[in-house]
Residue, then its C-alpha position, 0 to 999 in steps of 0.5 A: m804057628a804065629t801068635r795073635h800078637q806076632l801077627l798084629r805086629e807084622a800087620a802094623d809093620k806092613e802098614s808102616l812100610a806102606a805109608a813110607f812107600m806112599r810118601y815116597a811116591r808123593g815126593l817123586a812127582g816133584a822131582f823134576d820141578g824146575i828142570p827144563a823139559r820143553p825145547a823152548d825151556c832149554e834153548s838157553y842151555w842146550k843147542g842142536p843135537a845136545a838139546e835133542r839128546y837132553l830132551t830125549q833123556v828128560v822124557r825118558l827119565r820122567r816116564e821112568l819116574a812115573d813107573l817108579e811112582d806107580s810101583c811104589l803105589a802098587t807096593a803100598d796097596n799090596l802091603r796094606r792088603r797083606a796087613a788086612t789079611l794078617r789082622a783078620t787071621a789074627a782075629t781068629i787066634p785066641t788071645d796070647p796068654 
């Protein structure tokens, strides 16, 4: 059986990891800032079928990035819930000698 100290340390580690996931998720939102994503924005770079392929790829990547952001946020929530459970369990264990 884990000691109170071990459980609290594991809870702190999970909270730290959750904070890292939140930071990464917030950083993902700006990953496409400044990158042309509309037909009018990319006309000077891409023409014809190349423009269509480019825009299709940008839309797909933005969607995947949004999914990744959602996954990071969900993982952070799960880690925080697990940390809370560990702290609650630690509270029921007598203080370490």
